[in-house]
N, C-alpha and C positions, 0 to 999 in steps of 0.2 A: 627473433629475440623471444626463447622462452619464460620462465620464472624468472626474477631476480634471484642470485645466488645468493644475495645477502637474506631476505625473506625465505628463500628453500632454509637454510640453515636455523630459523626460528620457527619452523613451522611445527614442532612438538608443543611450542610453547605456547602457538595458537591455537591445538585442537585442545589442549589444558583450558584456557581462557573461555574456548565455545562449549564447551563441554562444564565446567562451574556456571558460565551466564546460564546454559540449558535447564540446569536445576533450579532456579533462581527464579523464574517466571513473573512479569508484575504486567499490571494494564493500564492503559490509558497513560493520561498523564502521570500516573503515580509509580514511577521507577526509581525511586530512593535510593535502593540497593545494588542495580545494574548501573545506574548513574557516578555510584561510590565507587565500584567497581573499573568503571571506565577512567575515572578521574585518578585513581589510583596507580592504575595502567599509565595513566600520562604523562606523570609526575616522574614517575620513573624513565620513560622516555626522555625526560628532559626536553620539553614541549616549551613555549615563551610566554605564552598568556592560557589561562586555563578560566573560562566566566561558565559559571555555574547558575541555576535556577531558571532558565530561558523558557517557555513553558512549563513553568513549574518544577521538572526536572530533566528537565534537557542541559545541555553541554555544547558549548565551542571553544573549541582550542586554535592555538595560532602559533604557526611555525614559522621565522623569518627565514627566506632563503638568503639566497647571495645580492646583493644590491638593489637599486631598485624595481618594482615592479608590479604588477597589479595584484588581489591577491582573489585566486581560486577556489570556490567551494567546496567541499565533500562530503555529500551526508549517507550515515547509516541510522538506522531505525530502531528501535530499542525494545517495544512492549511487543507481549504474548496477544494468547487466546485463550479464551474462557472454555476452555477441552478439556477433555478429563484425558490425560495422555494413554497410548495402551502401545509402548513401543517393549516395553520390559527392557530395557536397558540399561544397564548401570550406572549412565547420567543422567536418565529420566527425572521429570521433573518431579521436587520435595514438595511443589505446591498443590494440594488436590484441588483440581478442576482449574486447574491452568497449564498452560503448556506451549512453546516455541514451537508451533506447528506451522509456522509462515516463515519458519528462516534468518528471524531478527536477528536473535543468537549469532548464528554465521555473520551477517552482513555487519555488525559490529566489530565481530573481530577481524573481520575482512578491514575494517577503517582503521583497527587499531595496529595491527601489523603494519599499515601502510602508515601508519602517523611513525612507530619507533623507526622505521627505515628512513623516512625523508628527516625526522629528527636528530638521528646519526649522519647521516650523510650532505642534507642541504645543497643538492646538486641540481638546483632552482635558484631564479629570479623571481623578487614580491615574495610573498605570504600563501599561505594556506591555510584557509579556515577547515576546520573538521568541524563535522555538526554530526552531535548524537542526540535522535529528537527520540522526545516519548509520544506515544497516540499517533500512530498511522492506523491499526487497525480501527478505532474508533475514536474521534476524538477532534481529528483533523488538527496534528501535530505541530506538522509543515506551517500551516495556515496561522496556528497561534504564534510560534515563531517569528513568522514574517511579518504580525501585526504588531509584534513587540520589536521590531527594528533590524532583527539581525542582519539583514544584508545592508542596511545603510549604514548599522553602527560598527561593523568590519569591513565595509568598504568592499565587499562581494561582485566578481566584476561577472563573473560564471560560475554554475553549480551542474556537480555531477551523481547520479545518486546510481547503482546496480543493485540485480534485486534474484535471486537463483531461481532457476527455471526446472523441476522434476520433468524427466521424459523426454528432455533434451541433452545433447550429448555433453558430457561430464568435460568441461573446461571451455568449450564452444561457446560464442556469443553471439546477441543477435537482439536489433534494435530496427528503427524506422523514423525516415526523415519526418518532421511535420507528428499529426496525429499519432500514439502509441497505444495509451488506454481510453479508456470512456470515461464520462463526465457518469456520476452515480446519485440518484435520487432516492428516496424514500415516501412510500404513502403507508397511510394505514384510513380504513375506511371503518366507523362505528355505527352499525343499523339497530336504530328501534322500533319494536312493532309492541304487540298484544300477545303473549303469550295463551298458553290455553291447554287440554287436555288434548291428548294426539290422536283420541278418536271425533274431536269435536271441530276438526279446521276453520268451520265454516264462523267460528266463534272469535276466530285471533284473526292477528294483519300479522303473517309468518314472517320472520326477517331471514329464516332460513334460505327460504325460496328465493327470495330480494338479494340473498348475497350471492347463491349461487347466479343468478341471471348479472347481478351487475358484474362477479367475476369472468363469465360468458365474452358481456359486451365489450370489458375491456381489451378484451385477447383481440376485438377486430379493429382496434384502435391502429396495430401492426396491419392489420391486412386489410383494411380499408382506406385509411386516412393518413397513409404516409407514402411517399416514395419508396417501390422496392429495395433501391439501389442505395437510398439512405440509411447507416447502421441505426438500428433501434432493434432495443429487448424491452419487455415488457413482462417480467414474471412476478405471480401472483405466489405468495411461498407459505402463507400461513392462511389459514381460516377456523375458526374457533365459534361455537355454537353447541349450546346444552349440555346438557348433565346427563339424563336418562331418558329411556327408548318408548315412552308413552306421555311426554311431556315437550310443547315445543315452545321454545326457550322466547322471552322478549328481545334478546340482544343478538348478534353477530357480529364478529370480526373478521375482517380482510386485512392483510399486512405486503407488501412484497416491494420490488424494486425495478427503479427505470434505468438502463442505459443507454445516451447518447453520446453525440460526437459536438450536432449542431445548434447552436442555443435554437433555434428559429424551431428545430424537431421536439427541441425540450418544451419551448412554448406551445405547440400543437398540443402535446401529451398532457399539459398542465389543463387546459382548457378545454381538452374533448374528455377527461377523467372527470372531470367537473360538472358536465353536464352529463354523462353515461348517470354518475351516482343520483344527483338530482332526477333527470327522467325514471331511471329505475326505481327510485325511491317513490316516485308519485304514482307511477302505475301500478305498484303492488299494496300501495296505502300507509307506508311505512318513514319513519325519518331515516334518514343518512347524510352521517358527516365525513367529508376529506379533508384529511389531515397532508397534506403533501408538502415533504422536505427535501428543500433543495442541498445536494453533500459536495462532494468533491466535483470540479469542475475538469474538464478532458485533460488530459497530461501531455503536452504536446510539446516536442523536439523542435529545438531551432534547428534547419536541415543542417547549417554548417556545421554546427556544434556535434549534430550526430555523426554527419560523416570524418569529422574531426577523429570522435572518438570511436568509431568504427577503424580509423585507421592503427589507432594504437593499439586495440586490441588485435588487431593483427598479428603485431610485433608480437604480443604476451604469446598468443594462442596459435600462430601457424596462418596461412593465408586463404588456405580452402576452409576454415571455422569459425567463420566471421558472414552471417548474414545481416548487411546494412540496410535492405529492405525486405522486412518480415513483414512487413503489413501492420495494423491495428488490432486489438483485440478487445474486448467487450468489459474485463476486469478497470478496474477503478486503483488510484494510488494518488495519496494526497501532496506527494513530492508536488502534482501539479499545482501547488501553491506559488512553491519556489520557481518553479519555471514561466510562471505569470509574472513575478519580480524581477526576473533576471532569465538569461539564454544560458541551453545549457542541454544534458542530454540525459537521460534513462536508459538503461543498458539491461539486459538479462541473460545470466551467465548460466548456462545448464552444470544441472547434478545428477545427470545420469537418472538410471530406472531405480525406485521408488513408489512410494508413498507420496500421493501429490498433498498441495498446498492444503493447510485448513483441515488435515486427515489426521485423526488422534496415532494413526500410525506412522505420521510423517517424521524423520529427523534429517539434520544438513548433513551434505556430505564433507568432513573436515578435510576431503581432499582437493576439494577446491577454493578453499580459503586462502593460500598461498597465490594462486591464479589472479583471484582478486585484488589483493593486497599490491599485487603486481601490476596491476592494470591502474588502480588509482595510481600507486607510485610514478609510472611512467605516463600516465597522463598528466601529473606536473612537470617533471621534466620534462618533457617535449613542449609542453603549451608554453611554459616559463622558463627557455633552458637560459643557464647559468651564462655570464658572461666570460 
């Protein structure tokens, strides 16, 4: 079974919704205009309940099916990124310095498409909870929604989400049983020395040399402190020091990211990083402070739900267009918080060639929106068939 016929009928509407959302990108937990648009469409569709103001601007809508049954949760993220758009498209961002560079406008549209179909047909038992979430990119909106009790408040039994995948065949799916995306942590290192004239380094305690040595030593955590088959990435992404060529500065700053799956590996990294920062600072006679921020946990699919979701994806995309054991990757996703609270699965939907995620030239492929909406709809109908 390919795209649901009724969803194909309003594919043009979905394109219009998505391109409108693309023009009004909002950041973090502050997505009032996006949420307002979502609520207007949901009212038009005739859903049974709309709950606003969750995680500040998040929305949960309920659609009642035929007869008693559990509640299945479907989640879409709504926020954008602080990136200057460079697509030059007619529907490009109208908000300078902000753009939907990760396709959350498309994710929201796919869930709206599924909502319209499910509210019309109600060919399922129990209920559907449609979760429109802010702050996936920064702020952990999924975690905030869980903390505010959405799983218990709406009696959600299991939960699912989709993310588009540039470079993967348009309309094809992939997922993985168990871990699919990594935990993400952030570190900041502030080095304080004594600056001075660049011609008189002996009169200084140079924070630049210390920062460079700290950066080099941190890389040995991956190569010398952990088992090579345990996934681990440590990337230093910023080093800032100095303002002029003939002055040794007083301070230096390093920043980076850590990606892990195993909590024991994460703890080892935290301990070794603290030792390295303290030891290198002592060796160069400077002071250094490590600020280690634990971020999103690993995204771990329930194996049974991932297998079930893959089977539904095969109905929509075709038998040979679903990769059910794609392995795990080092990106991160705050849907992890929802999967910690309830069993479920996270899948990727290919969107074909084009710019990658978080790139100023990225744009969501509107042709895959009916496919994603059909997947959500068939997931509900298959998981909770009407009597």
